[in-house]
N, C-alpha and C positions, 0 to 999 in steps of 0.2 A: 635478714642481712642488712652490714650496716656501709650507711651510703657512703663511699671514697670520698676524703675531704679535697678539695683544692689546696693545695699545702704552697706557699711561698717563701723559698729559701732565702734567708737572707741575714746579710753582716756585712763588714769591712770588705773591703778587696782583701785579695788574699786568702779569705779564711775557709775557700773550696768551695763555694758555692755551684761552679760548674765542674766543679769532679763530682761533690755529695749528690747533689739534684739530678742528674740520670742514676745515679747506682740506688737513690730512694726510688726516684719513680720505675725504675727495674723492682724495686721490693715489692712496690704498692701496685703492679701491672696496671701502671695508666701512664700516659704519655710526659713526654718532658715539654719543657719549652725555655730554651736561652733566653735569659732577661736582656741579654746585652744585644740580641739579635734585632730587640726592638728599640732600639735608640735611634737616632735621627743620624746623619752622615755626621750634621755639623755638632755633634754634643761628642762622639768619638775623635773627632779634627778635636776640641778644645780639652777634651782627655788629654789625647795621645800628647798634647803640646806641653801639659803638665797644670794645665789649669780646672780646676775644680767648678764642677756644674755647679747654676745656681738654681733656686726654685723654678723660677720662670723655663728653666732649659730641662726642667724632670718635669715638669707635667703632662707632655705629649707622649712621654715614656712609660710614665704610670700609668695614664689613660690605656693606653695599647696594649698594656701588660694586665689590666684591670679588665680590660674588652675579652681576650683572649682566658683570661679566669672566671669571667661571667659565662662564657660560653664552653668549661667546663664543671659548672656545677649541676651538680646528680650523677656525673660520669668519673670526679675526679681527675687531677692533675699535679703534676708539679711544675712551679715556672722560679726561677731564681731572679732576685731585686737585691740592691742592696738594703732598701727599704729600711733606711737610715734613721729618721724621724718618724714622731707619730702622727704628724699631721700626710707624708708619705703613704704610711699603712691605713690613715682613713679615707685615704683617694682610694685606695686598690679595695677596701673594703664598700665603698660607697656605692664601685661598680661591681663586686662582687662578694657580695654581705658574708658568705660562707666561708671565705677565705680563711686560712687557718696559717701559721709561721712558725718555722722552723729558725731561729737566733742561732746561725751559728758561730760560738762564741773561744774568744782564745784569748793570752796575753800579745801583745804588740810585739817583742822580741821572737814570738813565735811565729807570727805572723810576715816579719817583713821579711825573716828566715825564710820563708815558703817563697815570698811574695822575687826575691831577687834569685830565688832559680826559676822561675818562670820564664815559657822562651814564648813571643809571637802573641803576645797579652797588652794589649796598649794602655793599661792606666800602669802608670812608671810608680816605683816605690815611694817617691818621693811625696805623694798626694795621699800616703798613710795615715799622716798624721790627720789631715784634715778631715779624713775619713769618721778617726776617733772622736774628733773634737765636734763634729756634728752625728756620731752613734746618740739616739735615746732608744735604751735596751727599753726590750718591751713591757708595760705596764702589766701588771694585776689583772687589771680588766679586760687586757685584748689577748684574742684567742690565741697561743702558742705554745712554745717549749724553748728554751734555750737549749742549747746542746756543745757539750765541750770539741772543740775540734784535735786535741790530741790521741796522738794514735793514727792508723790507717787506715783510710777511707773508711774496708770493708767495718771497721771498730764504730768510727763517727756515724755510718750510715745506721748499724745496729743501731746505738743508742737513739738515733733521731726515732727508729722505729716503735722501740721499747716507748719512748716518750708520748708519742704521738698516741700509744693505745690507752694511755690516761688521760686521754681529754675525750670528753663528749661527745655526741652524735651533734654535731651543730649544724646540719641541713634543715633541723625543724623550727631556725629563730626565724 
């Protein structure tokens, strides 16, 4: 039997990490953790005010996500995190070497439209450009898959499951 991966659902704000993450976890039969819940209050206040986070703001947040992922190694789990830069993903892998990434991708227009219809989220649409400017897509040597976010949440989740099935069992690393 294949050991479940710990999956980090990543991408810019508005790609659907908080929607797809729980659906993916349910399909895989593993727990889900909302990455935003790992942010300290100062980070949420900063983003709510329309200010992008700096790397020094992100390190404790990424470390907390990495600790959760480490605790799920061999058991499986899904957690959301923008993980926009390779250095952020490297930091997550330093804490939990067997994580894999599902990079939710889409064009700016679609994502901005979805963000404009969200209610009760602290991330304003105004920060979307800074997210795209920061984004470093998965490199070929990073364990993960890119999944297009067009369509329904169920269609996106099904694409993610199919894409994850193409990955080798990485727990032996």
